N, C-alpha and C positions, 0 to 999 in steps of 0.2 A: 583538330585534336590529333596528336601524333603519338605513336608508340615509341618508347625509348628502350634502350638496353637496360640491363640489370641496374636498378637504381632505387632510391627511396625518397619519398616526398617529405621526410622528417624523421626524427628519432624513432626507433622501434618501440612498440608497446609491450616489450617482453618483461621488463623489470620496473614498471612504474605504476603498479596498482596502489591506490591510496590505502592508508591505514584504516582498518576496520572492514575491509572487503572480505566477504565470507565465501566467495566462489572458489571453484577449483582452479588453482593457479597453473596447473599443468596445461589447461586449455590455452592459456596465453602464450605458451611456447610455440603454438602453431604459426605465430608471426615471425619466429626466428628464421632468418634466411639461410642459416648455415645448412648446407646439404640440400637445399631446395631451390627450385627455379623461381626467379622473381621477374614479373613483367610489369613495367611501369608505363603510365600514360600521362602525357602532357595535355591537359584539357584546354588551357588558354594559350597554348603555343608560345610560351615565354621561355622555353628551353629548360624549365624545371618540372620534374615529375609531380603530379597532383594526385594520382591514384596508383597504389602499389598492390599488385596481386601476387600472393605467394602460393606456389603449387608444390605438391608432393606427388611426383609422377604426373598423372593427368587430373588429379583431384585438387581443387582450390581449397586451401586450408584457412586462408586469412586474406582480408582486404583492408587497406588503410586509405583514408581519404583526407585530403587537405581542402576543406570547403571554402576557405577565404584566401587561398593562394599566398599564405604567409610563410610557407615552408614547414609548418608544424602539422602533425596529424590531429585531426579533429574528430573523426569517427573511425572506429575499428570494428570489424565484423569477423567473427570466428565461425567457421562452417563445420557441419557434421560430416559423417563418413560419405554422404552422397555428394559433397562438394557444393551444395546449393542451399541446404537448410541451415538457417542461422541458429547457433546454440548459445551465443553470447555476443553482446554489442556494447561498445563503450563510447561515451560522448564527452567532449571537452566543450562546454558551453561558452566559457569566457575567453577562449583562445589563448590560454596561458601555457599550453603544453601539458596540462595535468588533467586527469580524468575526473569528471564531476558526476557521472552517472554510469552505472553498469546494469544492463538488463540481461536476464537469464531466460532461456526458452527451452521448452520441452516439446519435441516434435513440431517445432516452428511456432508454438504458442507461448506468448509471454506469461511467465509464472511468477516472477518476482523481480524487484528492482532495488538497487542501492544508490543513495544519493549523497553528495556532499553539498549541502544547501548554502553553506557560507564560504565555500571556495578556500578552505584551509588545508586541503589535501588529506582530509580525514572524513570517512563516511559517517554521517550522523542520522540517516533515515533509512530504514529497511522496510520494504513493502512486499506483502504476499498477495497474489492475485487469484481470483476465482473467475474463470472466463476473462472478461476484460475489466472486471470490477474489483475494487479493493476488498480484500477479505480480512487482512490484519496488517498492522503497521507498528513498528517500534521506532522510537526517536530518542536521540540524545539532545534534549532541548538546551541543556546548559553547556554543551560542548566540552565535557570532561573526559570523554572517551568511554563512557559507560551509558547504557540505556536507562532512561528515567521516565519514559512514557510508553504505555502499551495501549493500543487502540484496536477495537474489534468492530467489524462491520457486517451488516446484513444487506445483501444486494447492493453493496457499495455505499450504504448509508451508515453513518456512525451509530453504534448501539451502546458501546461502553468504552470509557477511557479511564485508565489507571495512572496515577501520577506518583512518582517518588520525589517528594518535595525536599527531603533532607539528604538525598544522595546516599542512602544506606543500602540500596540495591533492592528494596521492596516497596510496594505502593503504600501510601498513607491516605490517599484520597481517590475516591471513585466517583465518576460522573456517569449517570445513567440517562440514556436517550430513548425516546419513543417517537416513531415517525419523524426522526431527525431533529427532535426538539428536546432540550434538557428538561428532565422532570424530577430528578432526585440526585442529591449529593450524599455520599457516605464518607466517613472519616474513621481512621484508626488512631484514636487519641492516646492509647497506652502503648502503641508501637509493638503490639504482639503479632502483627501480620494479618489480623482480622478486623473488619469494620465493626465499630461499636457505637457509632452515632449516625443517625440518618436525618436528612433535612429535605423535605419536599420543596420543590421550586415552583412558585406560582407561575402560571402561564404568562402573565404580563411581565414577569421578570426573567423569563427563559431566553429572551433574545430571538434572533432569526433561526429558522430551521436550517440544519445542515443539508447541503446538497450531496447527491451521490458522487463518488469519485471513481474515475476510470484509470486503469493502469496505462492505457495506450494513448491517453489524451483525447479520445473521441468524445462525442457529445454524450453526456450522462443521461440515464433514464430519469423520468420524473420520480420524485419521492411520493410514496403512497399517501393519499389524503387521510388526514385525521378524521375520526368519526365526529360528527356534529353533536353537541350536547342536546338532549331532548328536553323540551319544555313540559312542565306538568300539565295534565289534562284539566278540564273544568271541574272534574270531580275530585281533584287533589291527588289522584294517583299518577305515578310515573308511567309513561307508555313502555311497553315491552321493548327491550333493547335487541331482541332477536329479529324484529321486523314488524311490519304493519299487520301481518296476517296472524300474529300471536305466536305462542310457543315460548320456550325458555330462552332467555337472553343471558347476557353477562353484565355484571355491574361495571366492568371495565374492559374495553376492547383493547387487548394487549397483543402485539405481534408475536409470532412464535419465537421461542427462545432457541438459540443454537449454541453448540459448544464453541467457546471463544478461542479456538485455535490450539496451537501446540505449546502454549505457555511462553516462556522467555528463553529462547536459545542462547542469548547473550549472557545471562546470569544463572541459567538453570530453569528447571520446570517450576512454574508458579504453583504455590500451595494455596492460592486463593480460589475457592470453588466458584463456578459460574453462577450468575444470578438466577434464582428460580423464577419461572414465569408466575405473574400475579394471578391468584385465584379469583375468578369472577363470582359474583353473587347470582342468585336466581332472579328471573324476571318477574312479571306481574303475576300475582296469585289471586284467586277468587275466594270469597267467603261463602261457606255453605249455609243456606237459609232454610228454615222450616216452612 
């Protein structure tokens, strides 16, 4: 590995952000070599620079890496004021010289991602993270340049998905999940922006459970187990759902409901209220005898 003079392992990542990127474009100017010191490294000793470090004074502002030695930048990292903490990172997965994923960090922690999943140089998926887990996702499934799917997660597990099937900018179909399994579908048949039709999905028709999704690609945590249905007792009464020791239970064990995020930044704030948590019934009661 040899250090080279001022050089570049590929074109600068200053003006090649894909369409639909929502990040601060000013950050990307940190790779602009004008007025800055550039230190290049030849990793495989072929005479061509493979890593390019850009410095402003003693602080590193940007690093660009050619991972497959084809002369094009594959990974770009932008650093914060300390010169070491990453604030933004870009990846070219198919080695065509265009960005396919942008990751954004806050104090070194990944907070959101933008992806071009079909490699057409247009962002079509936006992900918000809570810790290392998915919290919210927006997608352009039809690749029209506008969001048509909004998904909300609890602990990285899908809880609700809203679909704009006619590309009018608002959802007409809602899919509701419990413990990662589809249990209800709602529809807006009169297109007034509110669901007016509900359909319960039988367990045998719900398909496989959704797995938890992680923003950093690490091993996801297990999805919480669904409560097992209780069999009637010999006396014909249902056992109390609150536990074997008695007490009040609930007719339905529903995970806590959370606010589904910040709405739809691409099209404006959603006017669809979050789904209310289902009310449970009371458990076993006893009859008073004389």
